[in-house]
N, CA, C and O atoms as a Tinker XYZ file with bonds, in Angstrom:
   420  protein
     1  N      0.812000   -1.066000   -0.023000    73     2
     2  CA     0.027000   -0.083000    0.036000    64     1     3
     3  C      0.916000    1.219000    0.001000    63     2     4     5
     4  O      1.911000    1.334000    0.716000    81     3
     5  N      0.531000    2.099000   -0.793000    73     3     6
     6  CA     1.453000    3.374000   -1.050000    64     5     7
     7  C      0.678000    4.479000   -0.366000    63     6     8     9
     8  O     -0.537000    4.614000   -0.514000    81     7
     9  N      1.388000    5.222000    0.349000    73     7    10
    10  CA     0.746000    6.478000    0.951000    64     9    11
    11  C      1.372000    7.724000    0.236000    63    10    12    13
    12  O      2.378000    7.648000   -0.469000    81    11
    13  N      0.704000    8.838000    0.478000    73    11    14
    14  CA     1.123000    9.986000   -0.263000    64    13    15
    15  C      2.057000   10.911000    0.647000    63    14    16    17
    16  O      2.402000   12.048000    0.327000    81    15
    17  N      2.416000   10.254000    1.831000    73    15    18
    18  CA     3.355000   10.888000    2.766000    64    17    19
    19  C      4.823000   10.948000    2.289000    63    18    20    21
    20  O      5.389000    9.935000    1.877000    81    19
    21  N      5.405000   12.106000    2.349000    73    19    22
    22  CA     6.726000   12.232000    1.738000    64    21    23
    23  C      7.771000   11.532000    2.786000    63    22    24    25
    24  O      7.481000   11.410000    3.976000    81    23
    25  N      8.878000   11.132000    2.296000    73    23    26
    26  CA     9.803000   10.388000    3.143000    64    25    27
    27  C     10.420000   11.335000    4.143000    63    26    28    29
    28  O     10.771000   12.450000    3.758000    81    27
    29  N     10.577000   10.964000    5.412000    73    27    30
    30  CA    11.210000   11.763000    6.377000    64    29    31
    31  C     12.558000   12.121000    6.142000    63    30    32    33
    32  O     13.389000   11.234000    5.950000    81    31
    33  N     12.873000   13.318000    6.135000    73    31    34
    34  CA    14.319000   13.823000    5.833000    64    33    35
    35  C     14.849000   14.292000    7.058000    63    34    36    37
    36  O     14.164000   14.507000    8.058000    81    35
    37  N     16.288000   14.478000    6.961000    73    35    38
    38  CA    16.948000   14.967000    8.219000    64    37    39
    39  C     16.552000   16.495000    8.380000    63    38    40    41
    40  O     16.569000   16.993000    9.506000    81    39
    41  N     16.214000   17.206000    7.330000    73    39    42
    42  CA    15.854000   18.543000    7.523000    64    41    43
    43  C     14.494000   18.623000    8.084000    63    42    44    45
    44  O     14.239000   19.524000    8.882000    81    43
    45  N     13.529000   17.698000    7.716000    73    43    46
    46  CA    12.183000   17.625000    8.379000    64    45    47
    47  C     12.382000   17.255000    9.891000    63    46    48    49
    48  O     11.677000   17.835000   10.717000    81    47
    49  N     13.206000   16.418000   10.259000    73    47    50
    50  CA    13.462000   16.074000   11.585000    64    49    51
    51  C     14.055000   17.194000   12.437000    63    50    52    53
    52  O     13.757000   17.423000   13.608000    81    51
    53  N     14.904000   17.834000   11.715000    73    51    54
    54  CA    15.527000   19.049000   12.506000    64    53    55
    55  C     14.500000   20.211000   12.672000    63    54    56    57
    56  O     14.571000   20.953000   13.652000    81    55
    57  N     13.643000   20.352000   11.808000    73    55    58
    58  CA    12.600000   21.478000   11.864000    64    57    59
    59  C     11.627000   21.002000   12.982000    63    58    60    61
    60  O     11.173000   21.843000   13.757000    81    59
    61  N     11.303000   19.745000   13.094000    73    59    62
    62  CA    10.470000   19.285000   14.184000    64    61    63
    63  C     11.103000   19.469000   15.572000    63    62    64    65
    64  O     10.485000   19.955000   16.520000    81    63
    65  N     12.292000   19.077000   15.624000    73    63    66
    66  CA    13.102000   19.339000   16.812000    64    65    67
    67  C     13.104000   20.813000   17.264000    63    66    68    69
    68  O     12.843000   21.175000   18.412000    81    67
    69  N     13.408000   21.579000   16.297000    73    67    70
    70  CA    13.518000   23.024000   16.442000    64    69    71
    71  C     12.223000   23.585000   16.878000    63    70    72    73
    72  O     12.189000   24.432000   17.770000    81    71
    73  N     11.199000   23.172000   16.317000    73    71    74
    74  CA     9.795000   23.644000   16.695000    64    73    75
    75  C      9.543000   23.226000   18.173000    63    74    76    77
    76  O      9.186000   24.081000   18.983000    81    75
    77  N      9.712000   21.984000   18.524000    73    75    78
    78  CA     9.438000   21.494000   19.851000    64    77    79
    79  C     10.346000   22.333000   20.859000    63    78    80    81
    80  O      9.849000   22.703000   21.923000    81    79
    81  N     11.534000   22.608000   20.575000    73    79    82
    82  CA    12.458000   23.434000   21.302000    64    81    83
    83  C     11.927000   24.852000   21.632000    63    82    84    85
    84  O     11.932000   25.391000   22.739000    81    83
    85  N     11.461000   25.362000   20.441000    73    83    86
    86  CA    10.954000   26.850000   20.530000    64    85    87
    87  C      9.641000   26.840000   21.344000    63    86    88    89
    88  O      9.382000   27.810000   22.055000    81    87
    89  N      8.826000   25.817000   21.273000    73    87    90
    90  CA     7.459000   25.740000   22.052000    64    89    91
    91  C      7.902000   25.568000   23.508000    63    90    92    93
    92  O      7.342000   26.251000   24.366000    81    91
    93  N      8.855000   24.715000   23.846000    73    91    94
    94  CA     9.270000   24.571000   25.204000    64    93    95
    95  C      9.798000   25.854000   25.862000    63    94    96    97
    96  O      9.553000   26.192000   27.020000    81    95
    97  N     10.570000   26.538000   24.961000    73    95    98
    98  CA    11.211000   27.791000   25.421000    64    97    99
    99  C     10.130000   28.799000   25.712000    63    98   100   101
   100  O     10.176000   29.475000   26.740000    81    99
   101  N      9.114000   28.921000   24.791000    73    99   102
   102  CA     8.027000   29.862000   24.907000    64   101   103
   103  C      7.329000   29.506000   26.329000    63   102   104   105
   104  O      7.157000   30.351000   27.207000    81   103
   105  N      6.970000   28.217000   26.436000    73   103   106
   106  CA     6.188000   27.730000   27.620000    64   105   107
   107  C      7.038000   28.135000   28.856000    63   106   108   109
   108  O      6.467000   28.646000   29.819000    81   107
   109  N      8.387000   27.928000   28.868000    73   107   110
   110  CA     9.099000   28.285000   30.009000    64   109   111
   111  C      9.057000   29.851000   30.296000    63   110   112   113
   112  O      9.036000   30.265000   31.456000    81   111
   113  N      9.047000   30.643000   29.279000    73   111   114
   114  CA     9.007000   32.071000   29.392000    64   113   115
   115  C      7.662000   32.579000   29.907000    63   114   116   117
   116  O      7.545000   33.528000   30.683000    81   115
   117  N      6.662000   31.861000   29.406000    73   115   118
   118  CA     5.238000   32.147000   30.002000    64   117   119
   119  C      5.117000   31.823000   31.396000    63   118   120   121
   120  O      4.499000   32.554000   32.169000    81   119
   121  N      5.715000   30.695000   31.770000    73   119   122
   122  CA     5.724000   30.305000   33.201000    64   121   123
   123  C      6.408000   31.296000   34.088000    63   122   124   125
   124  O      5.851000   31.679000   35.117000    81   123
   125  N      7.600000   31.733000   33.734000    73   123   126
   126  CA     8.375000   32.694000   34.429000    64   125   127
   127  C      7.681000   34.042000   34.506000    63   126   128   129
   128  O      7.713000   34.685000   35.556000    81   127
   129  N      7.034000   34.504000   33.389000    73   127   130
   130  CA     6.408000   35.720000   33.447000    64   129   131
   131  C      5.112000   35.628000   34.416000    63   130   132   133
   132  O      4.787000   36.557000   35.156000    81   131
   133  N      4.454000   34.478000   34.334000    73   131   134
   134  CA     3.332000   34.287000   35.348000    64   133   135
   135  C      3.724000   34.276000   36.812000    63   134   136   137
   136  O      2.992000   34.764000   37.673000    81   135
   137  N      4.871000   33.721000   37.074000    73   135   138
   138  CA     5.374000   33.631000   38.421000    64   137   139
   139  C      5.698000   35.002000   38.851000    63   138   140   141
   140  O      5.394000   35.344000   39.994000    81   139
   141  N      6.276000   35.808000   38.062000    73   139   142
   142  CA     6.602000   37.158000   38.461000    64   141   143
   143  C      5.351000   37.963000   38.627000    63   142   144   145
   144  O      5.254000   38.802000   39.522000    81   143
   145  N      4.441000   37.727000   37.815000    73   143   146
   146  CA     3.026000   38.512000   38.038000    64   145   147
   147  C      2.412000   38.032000   39.400000    63   146   148   149
   148  O      1.920000   38.839000   40.189000    81   147
   149  N      2.461000   36.719000   39.634000    73   147   150
   150  CA     1.905000   36.357000   40.940000    64   149   151
   151  C      2.658000   37.010000   42.125000    63   150   152   153
   152  O      2.076000   37.505000   43.089000    81   151
   153  N      4.011000   36.969000   41.971000    73   151   154
   154  CA     4.727000   37.690000   43.021000    64   153   155
   155  C      4.500000   39.106000   43.255000    63   154   156   157
   156  O      4.517000   39.561000   44.398000    81   155
   157  N      4.265000   39.908000   42.113000    73   155   158
   158  CA     3.938000   41.224000   42.223000    64   157   159
   159  C      2.524000   41.468000   42.776000    63   158   160   161
   160  O      2.250000   42.421000   43.506000    81   159
   161  N      1.586000   40.470000   42.344000    73   159   162
   162  CA     0.204000   40.503000   42.872000    64   161   163
   163  C      0.204000   40.278000   44.455000    63   162   164   165
   164  O     -0.505000   40.948000   45.205000    81   163
   165  N      0.996000   39.354000   44.852000    73   163   166
   166  CA     0.988000   38.932000   46.211000    64   165   167
   167  C      1.584000   40.146000   47.086000    63   166   168   169
   168  O      1.071000   40.457000   48.161000    81   167
   169  N      2.668000   40.789000   46.567000    73   167   170
   170  CA     3.236000   41.919000   47.190000    64   169   171
   171  C      2.332000   43.093000   47.358000    63   170   172   173
   172  O      2.335000   43.754000   48.396000    81   171
   173  N      1.558000   43.357000   46.340000    73   171   174
   174  CA     0.510000   44.362000   46.247000    64   173   175
   175  C     -0.517000   44.158000   47.428000    63   174   176   177
   176  O     -0.867000   45.045000   48.206000    81   175
   177  N     -0.962000   42.790000   47.437000    73   175   178
   178  CA    -1.862000   42.424000   48.519000    64   177   179
   179  C     -1.440000   42.680000   49.851000    63   178   180   181
   180  O     -2.215000   43.118000   50.702000    81   179
   181  N     -0.109000   42.398000   50.092000    73   179   182
   182  CA     0.512000   42.644000   51.438000    64   181   183
   183  C      0.479000   44.093000   51.657000    63   182   184   185
   184  O      0.118000   44.518000   52.754000    81   183
   185  N      0.816000   44.873000   50.734000    73   183   186
   186  CA     0.904000   46.389000   51.038000    64   185   187
   187  C     -0.529000   46.930000   51.431000    63   186   188   189
   188  O     -0.739000   47.657000   52.403000    81   187
   189  N     -1.517000   46.461000   50.515000    73   187   190
   190  CA    -2.874000   46.827000   50.810000    64   189   191
   191  C     -3.369000   46.439000   52.238000    63   190   192   193
   192  O     -4.029000   47.218000   52.926000    81   191
   193  N     -2.976000   45.071000   52.677000    73   191   194
   194  CA    -3.516000   44.631000   53.769000    64   193   195
   195  C     -2.803000   45.412000   54.982000    63   194   196   197
   196  O     -3.436000   45.636000   56.014000    81   195
   197  N     -1.559000   45.791000   54.837000    73   195   198
   198  CA    -0.862000   46.617000   55.774000    64   197   199
   199  C     -1.612000   47.945000   55.913000    63   198   200   201
   200  O     -1.939000   48.383000   57.016000    81   199
   201  N     -1.856000   48.530000   54.839000    73   199   202
   202  CA    -2.584000   49.812000   54.707000    64   201   203
   203  C     -3.880000   49.662000   55.464000    63   202   204   205
   204  O     -4.175000   50.505000   56.312000    81   203
   205  N     -4.673000   48.636000   55.207000    73   203   206
   206  CA    -5.981000   48.468000   55.889000    64   205   207
   207  C     -5.893000   48.272000   57.310000    63   206   208   209
   208  O     -6.647000   48.827000   58.108000    81   207
   209  N     -4.956000   47.467000   57.626000    73   207   210
   210  CA    -4.723000   47.242000   59.080000    64   209   211
   211  C     -4.366000   48.449000   59.919000    63   210   212   213
   212  O     -4.834000   48.584000   61.049000    81   211
   213  N     -3.554000   49.314000   59.386000    73   211   214
   214  CA    -3.173000   50.535000   60.044000    64   213   215
   215  C     -4.357000   51.527000   59.996000    63   214   216   217
   216  O     -4.437000   52.319000   60.935000    81   215
   217  N     -5.286000   51.582000   59.017000    73   215   218
   218  CA    -6.507000   52.288000   58.871000    64   217   219
   219  C     -7.424000   51.930000   60.013000    63   218   220   221
   220  O     -7.986000   52.794000   60.686000    81   219
   221  N     -7.568000   50.577000   60.225000    73   219   222
   222  CA    -8.551000   50.111000   61.252000    64   221   223
   223  C     -8.130000   50.493000   62.642000    63   222   224   225
   224  O     -8.957000   50.662000   63.538000    81   223
   225  N     -6.818000   50.628000   62.816000    73   223   226
   226  CA    -6.335000   50.855000   64.214000    64   225   227
   227  C     -6.281000   52.527000   64.588000    63   226   228   229
   228  O     -5.758000   52.907000   65.635000    81   227
   229  N     -6.824000   53.381000   63.706000    73   227   230
   230  CA    -6.831000   54.656000   63.799000    64   229   231
   231  C     -7.678000   55.139000   65.067000    63   230   232   233
   232  O     -8.774000   54.650000   65.342000    81   231
   233  N     -7.048000   56.169000   65.827000    73   231   234
   234  CA    -7.735000   56.695000   66.941000    64   233   235
   235  C     -7.866000   58.133000   66.734000    63   234   236   237
   236  O     -7.045000   58.609000   65.950000    81   235
   237  N     -8.667000   58.894000   67.228000    73   235   238
   238  CA    -9.773000   58.463000   68.177000    64   237   239
   239  C    -10.986000   58.086000   67.460000    63   238   240   241
   240  O    -11.049000   58.279000   66.246000    81   239
   241  N    -11.977000   57.555000   68.119000    73   239   242
   242  CA   -13.282000   57.177000   67.513000    64   241   243
   243  C    -13.994000   58.389000   67.012000    63   242   244   245
   244  O    -14.763000   58.273000   66.058000    81   243
   245  N    -13.813000   59.446000   67.538000    73   243   246
   246  CA   -14.530000   60.679000   67.195000    64   245   247
   247  C    -13.600000   61.527000   66.126000    63   246   248   249
   248  O    -12.499000   61.933000   66.497000    81   247
   249  N    -14.035000   61.759000   64.901000    73   247   250
   250  CA   -13.174000   62.281000   63.899000    64   249   251
   251  C    -13.721000   63.652000   63.458000    63   250   252   253
   252  O    -14.933000   63.865000   63.486000    81   251
   253  N    -12.869000   64.549000   63.066000    73   251   254
   254  CA   -13.230000   65.864000   62.455000    64   253   255
   255  C    -13.754000   65.528000   61.086000    63   254   256   257
   256  O    -13.667000   64.393000   60.618000    81   255
   257  N    -14.299000   66.540000   60.460000    73   255   258
   258  CA   -14.893000   66.465000   59.105000    64   257   259
   259  C    -13.728000   66.065000   58.137000    63   258   260   261
   260  O    -13.840000   65.149000   57.322000    81   259
   261  N    -12.612000   66.819000   58.293000    73   259   262
   262  CA   -11.415000   66.528000   57.411000    64   261   263
   263  C    -10.970000   65.182000   57.578000    63   262   264   265
   264  O    -10.619000   64.539000   56.589000    81   263
   265  N    -10.945000   64.625000   58.866000    73   263   266
   266  CA   -10.428000   63.258000   59.013000    64   265   267
   267  C    -11.399000   62.188000   58.440000    63   266   268   269
   268  O    -10.997000   61.124000   57.969000    81   267
   269  N    -12.786000   62.570000   58.519000    73   267   270
   270  CA   -13.763000   61.663000   57.952000    64   269   271
   271  C    -13.605000   61.713000   56.398000    63   270   272   273
   272  O    -13.679000   60.652000   55.777000    81   271
   273  N    -13.412000   62.777000   55.800000    73   271   274
   274  CA   -13.124000   62.844000   54.310000    64   273   275
   275  C    -11.925000   62.054000   53.950000    63   274   276   277
   276  O    -11.961000   61.328000   52.956000    81   275
   277  N    -10.855000   62.142000   54.693000    73   275   278
   278  CA    -9.625000   61.380000   54.413000    64   277   279
   279  C     -9.925000   59.910000   54.579000    63   278   280   281
   280  O     -9.447000   59.086000   53.799000    81   279
   281  N    -10.756000   59.546000   55.643000    73   279   282
   282  CA   -11.027000   58.118000   55.767000    64   281   283
   283  C    -11.852000   57.590000   54.639000    63   282   284   285
   284  O    -11.591000   56.508000   54.113000    81   283
   285  N    -12.918000   58.404000   54.241000    73   283   286
   286  CA   -13.741000   57.982000   53.123000    64   285   287
   287  C    -12.921000   57.752000   51.789000    63   286   288   289
   288  O    -13.112000   56.815000   51.015000    81   287
   289  N    -12.043000   58.685000   51.651000    73   287   290
   290  CA   -11.071000   58.571000   50.488000    64   289   291
   291  C    -10.229000   57.273000   50.485000    63   290   292   293
   292  O    -10.010000   56.619000   49.466000    81   291
   293  N     -9.780000   56.966000   51.712000    73   291   294
   294  CA    -8.921000   55.803000   51.930000    64   293   295
   295  C     -9.708000   54.656000   51.625000    63   294   296   297
   296  O     -9.295000   53.796000   50.846000    81   295
   297  N    -10.965000   54.579000   52.266000    73   295   298
   298  CA   -11.866000   53.355000   51.989000    64   297   299
   299  C    -12.183000   53.190000   50.595000    63   298   300   301
   300  O    -12.249000   52.044000   50.150000    81   299
   301  N    -12.404000   54.251000   49.789000    73   299   302
   302  CA   -12.686000   54.144000   48.427000    64   301   303
   303  C    -11.462000   53.576000   47.701000    63   302   304   305
   304  O    -11.592000   52.741000   46.805000    81   303
   305  N    -10.308000   54.024000   48.087000    73   303   306
   306  CA    -9.139000   53.642000   47.422000    64   305   307
   307  C     -8.890000   52.163000   47.670000    63   306   308   309
   308  O     -8.595000   51.427000   46.728000    81   307
   309  N     -9.003000   51.697000   48.948000    73   307   310
   310  CA    -8.894000   50.302000   49.276000    64   309   311
   311  C    -10.024000   49.430000   48.533000    63   310   312   313
   312  O     -9.729000   48.329000   48.067000    81   311
   313  N    -11.151000   49.882000   48.450000    73   311   314
   314  CA   -12.355000   49.179000   47.760000    64   313   315
   315  C    -11.949000   48.990000   46.234000    63   314   316   317
   316  O    -12.121000   47.921000   45.648000    81   315
   317  N    -11.420000   50.068000   45.668000    73   315   318
   318  CA   -10.935000   49.999000   44.275000    64   317   319
   319  C     -9.916000   48.969000   44.040000    63   318   320   321
   320  O    -10.015000   48.146000   43.129000    81   319
   321  N     -8.872000   49.021000   44.920000    73   319   322
   322  CA    -7.757000   48.076000   44.934000    64   321   323
   323  C     -8.267000   46.569000   45.123000    63   322   324   325
   324  O     -7.736000   45.640000   44.514000    81   323
   325  N     -9.294000   46.399000   45.974000    73   323   326
   326  CA    -9.792000   45.161000   46.149000    64   325   327
   327  C    -10.445000   44.493000   44.947000    63   326   328   329
   328  O    -10.340000   43.300000   44.662000    81   327
   329  N    -11.209000   45.517000   44.204000    73   327   330
   330  CA   -11.857000   45.052000   42.986000    64   329   331
   331  C    -10.919000   44.772000   41.905000    63   330   332   333
   332  O    -11.112000   43.830000   41.136000    81   331
   333  N     -9.831000   45.610000   41.806000    73   331   334
   334  CA    -8.786000   45.388000   40.797000    64   333   335
   335  C     -7.948000   44.009000   41.050000    63   334   336   337
   336  O     -7.569000   43.243000   40.164000    81   335
   337  N     -7.755000   43.871000   42.360000    73   335   338
   338  CA    -7.114000   42.644000   42.799000    64   337   339
   339  C     -7.954000   41.438000   42.454000    63   338   340   341
   340  O     -7.357000   40.448000   42.030000    81   339
   341  N     -9.263000   41.401000   42.585000    73   339   342
   342  CA   -10.082000   40.305000   42.340000    64   341   343
   343  C    -10.030000   39.991000   40.835000    63   342   344   345
   344  O     -9.894000   38.830000   40.448000    81   343
   345  N    -10.140000   41.056000   39.967000    73   343   346
   346  CA   -10.180000   40.897000   38.526000    64   345   347
   347  C     -8.656000   40.385000   38.126000    63   346   348   349
   348  O     -8.510000   39.515000   37.267000    81   347
   349  N     -7.675000   40.912000   38.726000    73   347   350
   350  CA    -6.304000   40.392000   38.336000    64   349   351
   351  C     -6.141000   38.944000   38.680000    63   350   352   353
   352  O     -5.554000   38.153000   37.941000    81   351
   353  N     -6.712000   38.608000   39.894000    73   351   354
   354  CA    -6.581000   37.195000   40.418000    64   353   355
   355  C     -7.278000   36.345000   39.377000    63   354   356   357
   356  O     -6.669000   35.327000   39.049000    81   355
   357  N     -8.411000   36.571000   38.816000    73   355   358
   358  CA    -9.137000   35.852000   37.884000    64   357   359
   359  C     -8.448000   35.674000   36.686000    63   358   360   361
   360  O     -8.518000   34.596000   36.097000    81   359
   361  N     -7.740000   36.676000   36.224000    73   359   362
   362  CA    -6.856000   36.530000   34.959000    64   361   363
   363  C     -5.697000   35.661000   35.222000    63   362   364   365
   364  O     -5.336000   34.828000   34.391000    81   363
   365  N     -5.094000   35.830000   36.368000    73   363   366
   366  CA    -3.995000   34.885000   36.756000    64   365   367
   367  C     -4.333000   33.410000   36.795000    63   366   368   369
   368  O     -3.607000   32.554000   36.288000    81   367
   369  N     -5.539000   33.140000   37.459000    73   367   370
   370  CA    -6.093000   31.840000   37.548000    64   369   371
   371  C     -6.352000   31.213000   36.226000    63   370   372   373
   372  O     -6.112000   30.023000   36.020000    81   371
   373  N     -6.855000   32.037000   35.309000    73   371   374
   374  CA    -7.029000   31.480000   33.939000    64   373   375
   375  C     -5.715000   31.018000   33.258000    63   374   376   377
   376  O     -5.690000   30.018000   32.541000    81   375
   377  N     -4.661000   31.756000   33.500000    73   375   378
   378  CA    -3.339000   31.412000   32.903000    64   377   379
   379  C     -2.836000   30.227000   33.677000    63   378   380   381
   380  O     -2.297000   29.300000   33.072000    81   379
   381  N     -2.986000   30.207000   35.007000    73   379   382
   382  CA    -2.484000   28.968000   35.749000    64   381   383
   383  C     -3.180000   27.702000   35.302000    63   382   384   385
   384  O     -2.518000   26.681000   35.114000    81   383
   385  N     -4.514000   27.730000   35.120000    73   383   386
   386  CA    -5.184000   26.573000   34.572000    64   385   387
   387  C     -4.704000   26.121000   33.247000    63   386   388   389
   388  O     -4.541000   24.934000   32.967000    81   387
   389  N     -4.465000   27.189000   32.373000    73   387   390
   390  CA    -3.960000   26.871000   30.978000    64   389   391
   391  C     -2.623000   26.219000   31.121000    63   390   392   393
   392  O     -2.327000   25.384000   30.267000    81   391
   393  N     -1.709000   26.498000   32.149000    73   391   394
   394  CA    -0.460000   25.840000   32.306000    64   393   395
   395  C     -0.521000   24.562000   33.229000    63   394   396   397
   396  O      0.491000   23.986000   33.626000    81   395
   397  N     -1.798000   24.181000   33.528000    73   395   398
   398  CA    -2.021000   23.060000   34.362000    64   397   399
   399  C     -1.366000   23.271000   35.733000    63   398   400   401
   400  O     -0.736000   22.367000   36.281000    81   399
   401  N     -1.526000   24.460000   36.262000    73   399   402
   402  CA    -1.071000   24.676000   37.677000    64   401   403
   403  C     -2.358000   24.699000   38.617000    63   402   404   405
   404  O     -3.489000   24.822000   38.145000    81   403
   405  N     -2.128000   24.586000   39.852000    73   403   406
   406  CA    -3.301000   24.896000   40.751000    64   405   407
   407  C     -3.459000   26.335000   40.831000    63   406   408   409
   408  O     -2.481000   27.071000   40.965000    81   407
   409  N     -4.798000   26.821000   40.745000    73   407   410
   410  CA    -5.042000   28.113000   40.788000    64   409   411
   411  C     -4.707000   28.819000   42.153000    63   410   412   413
   412  O     -4.925000   28.261000   43.229000    81   411
   413  N     -4.188000   30.022000   42.054000    73   411   414
   414  CA    -3.854000   30.790000   43.337000    64   413   415
   415  C     -5.176000   31.234000   44.080000    63   414   416   417
   416  O     -6.256000   31.263000   43.490000    81   415
   417  N     -5.045000   31.540000   45.261000    73   415   418
   418  CA    -6.302000   31.864000   45.988000    64   417   419
   419  C     -6.136000   33.206000   46.574000    63   418   420
   420  O     -7.047000   33.709000   47.233000    81   419
């Protein structure tokens, strides 16, 4: 039985090996970039957590109008950061699943 498949050549084998090598290299680069993004994300969460913790420890319980405005602005900023972090984590999780990693929490 004759097939229409061309005979395997050294050039064809080298091209296949090169393609596989390039794909592995790209995969490794994607993993490294994702690890760096996760590290930056976690560092940002730690900063926000420290800021929130210091905010909750503020005294006195009675605030002036200026202090209340400042607190409202801080709460708004922290809420925005939390929403952005949630969206960013969803994007990271998609990439982690694509790379067959366990999703971050």
